[in-house]
Structures are given as C-alpha cells and as structure tokens.
N, C-alpha and C positions, 0 to 999 in steps of 0.2 A: 744587357740587352733587353730589347722590347719583348713584351710577352706574346705577340706575332711569331717571335723568333722562337718561341716555346717549340714550334714544329721542327725546326733546325732543320730542315731539308732532309729527315730521316724518320726511321721508324721512332714515333714518339712514345714516350713511356714517362706517365705521370707517378711519380715514386709515391706521395701521399697525397692523400684525397679525403679530407676530412675536416669538418669545420660548420658553422651555423649556415642557414641560408641565405645565399648572397643578396644583395640589394642590387638595383638597376643603377650605375652610375651616371653622371650628368652628360648631359649631351656632348659633350666635349670628346666624348668617346668615339663617336659615329657621326657622317655625315650623311648624305644621302642614299650612300651605298658603298659597295667596295670596302668594305671594313674602317676602324677607326684609324685616326690619327696616328702617326709614330710620335709625333712630339708635341703632345697637347703643352700648351703654356700653363703655368701658375704651379702655386705650390697646394699640399693637401689643404682643404677647407675645413677638417675638425676644428672643433672648438677647443682652444688652447686651454689645458689645466693649469691652475694655480701651482705656486712653489710647493706649498705642502703637501698634498698628496702625491705630486712626482716625488718629493723626497721621500714619502712614506712609503711608496711603491719600489721605489729604487733600494732602499735599505732593505725591505722585504724580501729582496730577492737575494739577500744573504743568508736568509734561513735554512736553506740546505747545508749550510756551513757551520751551524749554531755550534757543535761541539768544539770546533776550532775556534769559533768566536767567544765562546764560553773560558777557554783557554786563554785567549787574547784579554779579555776583561779582567781575568785573574791575575794575569802578569801585570797588566797594568794599574791594578789595584794594589798589588805589594809593591810594585816600584816607585809609585807615587806616595804610598805610606813613606817609604824609606827615605825618598826625597825631602818628604815634609817634615821628617823628623828632624833632618839635616841642620836646619836653623838653630833648634832647640838646643841640641848638642854643641855648636858653635858659639851660642849666646852662653852657655855654661862657662865654655874656654874664656869667653872673655871676661865674664865674673871672676874666673880664677885669677886673669892677669891683673885686672884691676885692684881686686882684692889684695893680691899681693903688692903691688905697687903702692897701695895707700898703706896697708900693715906694716911696711918696711918705714914709713914716715912716722909711726906712731912710736912711742914710747915701750921696749921691751919689758915683757911682764905685768904690763899693766893690764888692769881689768877693761874690757870693752864698755860697759855700763861707766864706769868711771871717768872712761875717755870722751864719752858722749856727754857728759852731765859738765865736764870741763868744758866742752867747746861750746855747748849752750850757754853756761856762764859767761863765757868770754864773749858772748853775742854773733857765735857763729850756727845760728840755729839751723841754718839750711844745710851746713856741712854735718852737725850732729844728726839731724833727721837721714842724711844719708848714711851715716855709720851704723844709724841704728836699725837699717833693713840689709846690712851688709854682713856676710861672714867673714869677718877679719879677726885675724890673731895680732895683736899688736907686737910689731919690732920683728915679725915672721914675712917673707919675701915671698916670691912666686913659686907653688909647688910646682916644679917641672914634672916630677913623676905622675901628678895627678892631670897636669896638663897633657903630657905624652898620650896617656891612655884615653882621654877624650877626643883628641884630635886623630888616636888610631882608630877610635869609633866611628868619629865622622868619615873617616876615610872609607872604611869599609861599608859603611852605609851608602856612600854615592858610588862607590866601585859597583855594588851588589846591584843597585839601583839602574847604573848604567847595561849590566849585562842581563838584567831581567828586560829592559827597554828594548835591546838588539834582538834578544828572542821573540820579544813579541812583535816587533817589526818583522821578523822572518814568516812567522806563521800569518800575520795578516796579509803580506806579500801573495801567500798562497790561497788565502782565501778571497782576495780581490781577482786574482788570475784566474782562479777556477770558476768564478762568479761569471766574468766577461767571457770564457771559455764557452758556458752554458748561455750566455746571453746571444753570444754570434751564432752558435748552433740553432738558438730556436729562433733568431730572424732568417737564417738560411732555411729551416723547416716551414718557417711562415710564408715565404716566398713560394714556396713549391704548392702551397693552398692556395693561394690568393688568384683569385680569377683573373681573365686575361683583361677586363675592362680596367680594372685596377693600374695595370700596366700601361695601357694605353693613355691613362690620363696623369702619367708621372712622367716628366724629363729625366732622361736617364741618369744626368749628372746629378740631380736632385736625389734621386733614389739612391745611387753610389756613395754619395756625400753621408746619407744616414746610415747605411751599411759600412761606412768607413771612418770616415772622419767622428762623425756623432759618438760611435763606439769605442774609438780610442780616447776622446774626450772624457767619456764616461769612466774610463779606466784610469785615466791619469788623474781626474779628480777624486773617485774613489781612493786611490793610492795615496795622494798627497793630502788628504784631509780627514780621512777616519782616524788614522795613529793621532794626529795631534788632536781631532777633535774630541777622542775619548781621552787622552792624556789631560789635556786642557780643563775639560769638565770635571774628570777627578781631581785634579789639581786645585780647582776652586773649591771643591768642596772641602777637602782636606785642610787647606789654607785657612779656609773660613773658620771650621773647628778650632784652629790652634789660635788664631788670632782671638777667638772668644774666650778660648783657655787661656790664654796671654792678660788680655785686658778688654772687658766689653766695652769701655768707653771708645779704645781706639777703634774696634771692630767695626763701631757704627759710624765713626767717622769716614773708615774705608769704604764703608758699603755705600755711603751718600753719593758714590761716582757711579754704583751700579745701576740705577734707574734711568740715569743721566745718558748714560753709555748705551743702554737699550734703545732709548727713544730715538739717538742718533742715528742708531745702527738701522732700527726698522725702518726710519725714514728713508735714508740712502738706500737701504737694500729694496725696497717696494719701488725706488726708480730706477735703479740699475736691473732689476730682473726683466722689464722690459725690453730695456735695451739688450741684453744679453740674447731675447728669444729673436730679435730682428739680426742682431750678428749673426746668428746660426743658419737663419732663414735667407740672409743675403749669401752666407757662404754656400748652401746649397744651390742657389739661384746661378751664383757665378760659376760654380761646378759645372752646372746645366750648360751654361751658354758655352764656356771653353770646351766642353766635350764636343758640343755639337759641332763649333768651330773648327775643330782639329779633325773631327771626323770627315767633315767636308771641306778637309783644307784645299784640295784640289779644284772644287767649283769655284771657293774663295778666289782662289788666284787667278782662274780661268775669266772670270767676270769682273776683276778687278775691284773687288768690292773690301779691300785690307781696309781703307779708311773706316768705312763703315762699321765692319768688326772691332778694330781698333776704338773706335766711337763708343760702340756699344758695350766694348768689354770696360774703358774709360769710366762711363757712366756708371754701370753696376759696380766697379771697384770703387768708385766714390761713395757710392752709398755704403757698402760694406765697412769701408773707412771709418765714415761717421756713426755706423751704428758700433764698431769696435772701440772706437775713440770715446764714445759716449759712455761705453758699458765699463772700460776700463778706469775712466776719469772720475766717474760718478761712484763708482765701487772703491777707487783708490783714496777715496775722502775718508773713508771709514779709519782706517789704520791712524792717520795723524791726531784725528779726532781723537780717537781713543788714547793716545799718548799724550796729548794736551790733558783730557781728563783725567789721567792717570797721574800725570805730574803733580797737578793741583792737590788731588789726594796724597801724593807723597810729601808735601809741602805742610800738609797739615797734620799728617801724622807725626812728622820730624819734630813739628814745634810743640805740640801737645806732649807726644813723648819724651821731650827735653826738659818740659816744665815737671813731669810726674817723676822723673828721675831724681829731680833736683830738690821735689817734695820729699822723696823716698817713699812712694808710692810703687815704686817699680825700681828693677835693677837694671843696671846699664845694660847687662847680657840680653835682658828680657827684652829691652826697647830695639837692642841692635836686631833680636829675632825678628821683632814684629815687624821691622823696616822692610827687613829681608822678606817676611810672610808678604806686606803690603806691595812690595814688587812682584812677588810670585801671583798675587794675587790678581792684579793688574796685567802681569804680562799672558797669561792665557787668555784672557778677555779679548787682549790685543791682538794675540794669533786668531782666535776664533775670528774677529773681526778682520782682518788680513786676508783669512780664507773664504770670505763673504762672495768676493767676487768668482774664486776657483771653483766655490761649491756651488753658486748660482750658475756658472757656466756649464757646470758638469749636468746640474738638474734641467738646464735647457735642452742639452743634447737628449738626456735621458727622454725627456718628454716626445720629443721628435721619434725616438726609435721606440716608444711607447705609441704614438700615433699608427706607425707601422705594424706593431704588434697586434693592436686593437682594430686594424682594418676588417671589414667583414669578409670572411672566407668563401669559397664556391660550396656549393649544397654538398654535403655528403654523400657517399657511395652508398646504396642500399645494405640493409645488415645481410640480407638474402640475395646478392646480385644474381641476376641470370646470367646464362652462358651461352655461347654460339659454339657447339661441340665439334661440325663440319661446316666450316666455312665456305661458301661458293660466292660472297660478294653482291647478293641483290639487296639494293637500297631502294627504300620506298619512302616519299615524302608523302606524309598525309594531313592535308589541310595545316600545313605550317604557317604560321604568322611569327614573325620578330621585328623589333626594331631596336635600336641602342637608347633612343630616349623617347619616352614615352609620346611626347607631342611631334614625331616625326616618322609617319609609317615608312616602311622599308619592303618587307616581304609581308604580303598579306594572301593567306589562304592558299598557299603553294601546295601542288600534289604533281609527283613524277614517280615513276619507276625506273630504275637502273637495273636490268638485267644481268646476271653473272657472264662474264666475258665480254660485256660490251662497252665500248668506248663512248661514253658521253661526253661530248664538247659542249662548253659553254663561254656564249659569246655576248656581246652586246657593249655598249660606250662605257667608259670610267663613271664609276659610282654606280653602275645598274645593280650591283649587289652580289657578284660572280663570287668574288672571294668571301663572302660572307656566309654564302650557299654551302662552301666546302668546309668553314670553319662551323658550322653546325654539324655537320656530318660529324666530325674530331670532338664535337662537344666542348669546344671552346668558351661557348656561349650557351646559356640555357633558352628554350623556347618560351614565347609567350602563350601559345598555344598550337595544337597538333601535336604529331609525334613523328620521330624517324625510326625506320625498323632497319634493322642489319640482319638479314635470312630470317626476317619474320619475327626478330625479338627487338624488342623499344630499347634503343639505345641507350635511355634515361634510367633504365633498371639495370645497366651492366655497370660494373665499375670502370673506370675510366682508363686505368693502365690495361686492362684487359680487351676495351673498345680500341684502343689507340696501339696496342700491341701488334694487332693483324693489319694495321694500314701504313704505307708507305706514303711520303709527303716529300716533295721538292719543289721548291719556291724558286720564283724568278731571283729574288734577294739570296745570295750564298752564305750560309755560315760555316767556316771550320775553324777548328781550335788550334791552340798552338802546339802542333805535333808530327810527327810523320804522316806521308801521304797513306801508308799503311794503316797508321792508326785512326785516320778520318774515316778509310773506308769501313773499316772494322767496328768502327762506332756504331752501324747500324745492326751488327750482329756480331757481340763480343766473344761468342762462343765458338764463331766461325773457324775454320783451320786456316793453313796458308794457302792453301790449293783453292778452296772457298773464295777466298780474297781475290787470288790471281786469275780466277774464273770470272766474277764480277767485273775485276778492271777490264780484262780482255771484253766482255760482252759489251762494255759501255765505253771502250776504245779510249781508256785510261792508259792501259798499257802501251798505245802509240805513242804517246810523248813523254812518259816517265824515263822511257830508257836514255832520252836525251840529258835529262839531268843528271848533274854530278853523282849524287848517292843512290839514284832509282827511287824505289819505294821508300827507302830511308831519309829521302830528302825533309828537312823539316820545313814545314809551313809557318811563317809567321803569323801573330794574332789577325793582322789585315790581308794576309793570303797577297801580301804585295809581291813574293819572289815567284810567282804564278800568273798567268794571266786569266781575266774573266773567264774566257768559254774553259780551260781548264779546271777553275775551280768548279763549274758549272757540272763539268763531266765528273767530278770526284763525288760530288753531290747524290749525281744519278746513281753511281756506283754503291755509295752506300746505302740507297734505297733499294737497288738490284740485289745487294746481299742480305736482306732484311726478309727478302721472299714473300712480301705482303700478298693479303687476298684482296686488298683493297688499294688502288693507286690514286692518289691526288696529285696532278701535275700543274702546277700554276705559273704558267710561261714558263716552263722549265728547260726550254731550249734557244731561250731568248739570247744567251750570250754566247752561242756557238756559231761557228761560220757554216753557210749553206751545206755544203760537201759533210762536215760532223753531222750535222743537223739530219741529214738523210739517213748517215749510219745510226745514229742514236735511235733515229724513228723505228729502224729495223730491229735494234736490241729491244725497246721497248713494245713490240708487236710480238716479239717472244715472249717477253715478260708478261704482256697482257692476257696470254691465254689462259682460259677459265678464270680469269680475275676482271673485276670491274674496274675501270678507270674513269676518273673525271678529270678532263683537262680544259683549263682555263687557255685560251688562246686568243691573242688578237691580231696575228697573222692568220689569215683564214686558209689558206694553202696548207698549213700544217694539219688541218682537222677535216680535209676532204674525205678521207676514207672512214669518219666516225661513224658509229652505228646510229646515233641519236646526236643531234646538235638543238639546243637547247638556246634561242635567242631571249637575252633578257633585257629589260629596259624599266627603270624605277622600281626593281625589286620584283619585278612580275614575269612570268615567261610570256613573252608575245606571241612566239612560233616555236616550234618543234617539229622535227622531221631529217630526213638525210639532206645531205649536201644538195642533189640534184632536186629533191620535191621541194627545197626552199627556194631555191631559184627559180624553179618554174611559178612558185606561188607568188614572185616578184612582191614580195612584202619587205619587211625590215634588215631579213638577211640577203635579200638582193639588194638593197640599198647599201648596205654595209660592204658588200662584197665588189660591186661596182665602183663605190667612194674610192676603197682601197686598190683598186687594180687599175681605175683608169688614172689614179695618180700615179701609179709605179709604170704606167705604159707612157704617160706625159714626161714622167723623167727620163725614161728611156730615150725619148725622141728627142728631147732637148740635148742630152749627154751625146747622142749621135751627131746632133747638127752641129754641137759645137767641136765635135771631132773632126767634121768635115770642112769646117772654118779654119 
C-alpha cells in the first residue's frame, strides 16, 4: 500500500515514530502540486554494498542467538572430530587385514627379521622393506577379534557423529528461523517509521519483493549454507591436521590444489555477484510491473492494452531470464572446476602414496586413510564452492533488505511532547512554505485560519496543492518553514499519533481490508460497542444497503472490495471516520463515488458530525461546497482567493471562472441530452 494510503480513510494512528531526521527525497516524489505520484518508476538509488560488508552484517544478525550458536559450534566440532578419526581407525583395520594376509604366506615360527633378511638376499628388496615396516607375525593370519573391535569402534564413531550432526542441524534451524522472525519484525517496524516520501518513490511491487521474496531468500540461504559451511570449514581443519600427522609430503601435494581452487573461486564469484544483484533487482521490477498490471486489470482490458502489457512483461521477463541465467551459469562453473582440480590432487596423492608404501615409508592402511582424507579435504572445498551461488544470492537479497532498513526515517517525536487537552479544531497556517523538490516551489508563505466548527472548502485545478495542504495538517510531510498550530499548539511539538488520533480522514480512494463490514467500520474505534457501530452505520446510511447483503454486517469484504460497489465502499469509510468522533475532519473528495441522492444524505450526516468540529473539504464538484464557511481557491500552491460562495461569485475571479466552466458544461450537456431525446 502506498504511503498516502497511510491515511486509510479513517482515524490515523502512527504506531512508532522514532529515528533520525529525514532527508528530502528526489523530485519524483512530487509534481507541481496535489501530492506525489503513487507509482514513481525506478529502484532505490543507494549505492550497493560489496559482498563482504553485507555478509558480515548478515552474520552479525545471529549475535542474539550466540548461546545456541556456541552449542551448534561445539556439536559441530565434536562431530567433525569423530568423523575425522574414522579413516585412521579404518586404516588400522586395513593394516590388520593386510598383515594377516601377508603373515599367512610366511613360514610359521620364523623370526620377522630373518624373513626380511632372506627376502633381501633373494633380491626382493622392495618386499623386504615393506615387511620391515609391518607388524606381521609369520604364519599367523587375520586376527578377526581385533578386526571386529576396530570395526565396531569405527561404527560407534560414525553413528555418534551422525547423531551429533542431527542435533546440531535442529538447533541451527531454530537459530536461523528466530533470526528471520526478528528480521521480518524489524522490517515491519521500519516501514512504520519511514516517511511518506519514501513510499512515494517506491513501486509497490518492488517494496513487496524486498519484504517477502528477498527475506525468504535470505532465510533459505542461511538455512542451507550455515550448517554446511561450518561443517566444511571444520572438516578442512581437522583433515588437514590428520594429513600432516600421516605424511607431511603427501599433505603438501594435496595442499597445492588449495590456492588454485581459491583463485578460480574468487574470479568466478566476482563476476557472479554482479549477476545476482541484477537478478534480484529485475525480480523486484518485474513484481512491481505485474502488481501494477493486475491492479489495473480492468483498465487494461477496457483500453485494449493487453498486447502492450504483455510486451512490457516479456521484455522485463527476458531481462530477468538473462540475469538469472548469467548468475547461475557463472556461479555453476565453480563446482566442476573444483572437482577437476580435486581429481588432479587425488591422482598425485595416489601415485606418490603407492610409491611410499612400496618403499616401506608408509603402511598401506595409512595411505588408504590419507586418500580418504584427501577426498574429505577436497569435498568440503567443493561443497563451499557449490554453495557460492546460493550464498551470493542470499547476500544480494540481504543487501536489498538492508537498504530498506538503512533508509532515513522520519524525524523523531519530541522528548517532551506538547498536548492539546481540550480540542476544538482551530487550525492556523503561519507563513507556511513547502516543496517536494528543492528546485520546484509549491506552497510559499501560506497563512490562513480555520475556526472551530467551520467548514473550509479547498478548490482549484489538479496539481494546485489541495491534497498537499491537508497532508501537511496530518504531518505526513515536514515543513520547510513556518508552522501549523492546532488549538494554539505547534503540531511539530506533538507526537504524531497524538495529533492524528484526533483527526478523521476520508479519501477519494477507498481502503478496506479483508474482513467483515462490521470490522471495517470498527477500525475507526476498536473500543466501540455494537450500538455505537450500528449508530455510525445508520448515520452514514451504510445500514440502508447492508441488509440487502446475504450476511448483513457479517458480510466479508475481499481485499479488493469487489463484492460491493464503489459507492458502498465509500459509505463504509465514511462510517469508519464517523465512529472515530474526531475533532478535525479531512474529506478529500469523500463523496465522489456515491450517487446524487446518497450524497445529499451523507452531506446531512456530515453536517451533524461537523458540529463544533473543523472540516477541511477538498472538492471538484463545486455544488457540494456552497454552504462552506470559507472557500479557499488554490493555484500553483498559493491561495489566490478566499471567501464564501456568494462573495467569490460576486468577485468574478478564479472561483467564478471555475464555477461557470463547470456549470456551463453541465448545462450544455443537459441541452444536448434533451435534444437527442426529442430527436
């Protein structure tokens, strides 16, 4: 919902108002007058952060869960240690089998040293060296009892490691989901603290994409990468230690692949990160386009612009396809590259290890264990490489969410706010100046007084600044100079929720949420009784059409309000404002969607509601504001005329021209219709 929807046709409440002083956003927020555009094109202009700071900031958000994280790390370390010990134990089992096979072939009762000398004298120096470094008992075969104990130990190690890894995954899942829960809550609170211009500069689909798609992507990325990343890094360290214990020479050979792998990963990641940022930017833009097209689906159909909409969708979809394909393809190169480098390292280790076994420098079991370690060493590196695309995608989404969280907030409420204890609704503008863009003046040096109980009508051409004027009363924007007082109190010294709590606002664009008619009316005053709700409905003539609906006041309105007419929606929003019993009313073309007869009835209801209350009425149909106590005629942000209906007509100025233009056209249309009927 756009920020201007913050008013939502009812008593407005600002739940949180804190943060640094806001900046004035670019000119896209405002045209010559009448408020900013609903859908300003483009995406946020903040400079993109690099991968490192974004990743560190994302990891930093896990800090509140540090106790659970310490438990996760402890479980992961223990699990990895048990896993790393496994190959060494299995290598000992291989030595037992090999020693038993070789010992069975040797003469029983012979001394091992004599056997070695005999083999060396026979010209079998390689076999003699091998026997010299083995624990062989000539004539004795495989010790199955010892082998069974070793295999049982290996089984216990692997089972314990798996159980610990499962517990670690369970705890880590809780850590990630609680972190995302806090992130969503923080984003929601941030949205409540952002100034109206921020929303005016954001396509709604783009903003929704950040709040939904990007946060979901961050969640998936953390969930799938943290556990693997932690385990992989610990495995690399543990395996590396065991490799150096077994054979420093083979360890150095295996390590040659590491810098080569890092160079490949760095070069590929540098190119794919840009692609991932582009992918999620195009995703947000496409969401904005889809949301806009489907919101105005009926208009698209009426004007036959399906082909243009389809063409625009296809073009943006193609851009997203190219960015996504590029991101996935480039990052996908990492894993096969790492596997190729790992296989080269494996071949080198196998060849050199075989030579060392033949020379008696290592046992067969140690070489087997080392080969397992070399695979375990390259496997986590390959896993980290395969996670690079997922990690970069998650960090790119996190960066977009952080851009939202870093957006400048509205100015904070005063530490000691002023209050209006006895509200009458006297509003005074004192030399007020305001502009959306520094280089485009809008309201300059405006002064006016609205006395309690008076109805102030504001008329003028589109873009004259009428809606901006009432938005300033609501303090949706901060003034450039001057001040606005409510019953003598400067509104800038009041809390926003305190100020808006006594103001009822009904807009031309209705806003209803998915709920019953009763709930939508009660939104104006959640503490209202059933009798008060029914009284507000009857006073605004909602009661007249509700009984024709299947479930009466319990009829559920869908999100678009498509199951009731535009005029009925307008009446419900008026009832909502009626129920809030405000001291100040702001009506922005509030009866534009109701029929003429209903408008007369609503005007009577509003007359009763306006008793001892100030009302600002923005109107294009001048017939609806003839009885106003004061009519302000605005042009280009300035009040060019003010007075009663009769006074302004007698002056024959801007209001006279507007009135004659409107009713002359109405009379001409009536004559044309009558002539057509006669023909």
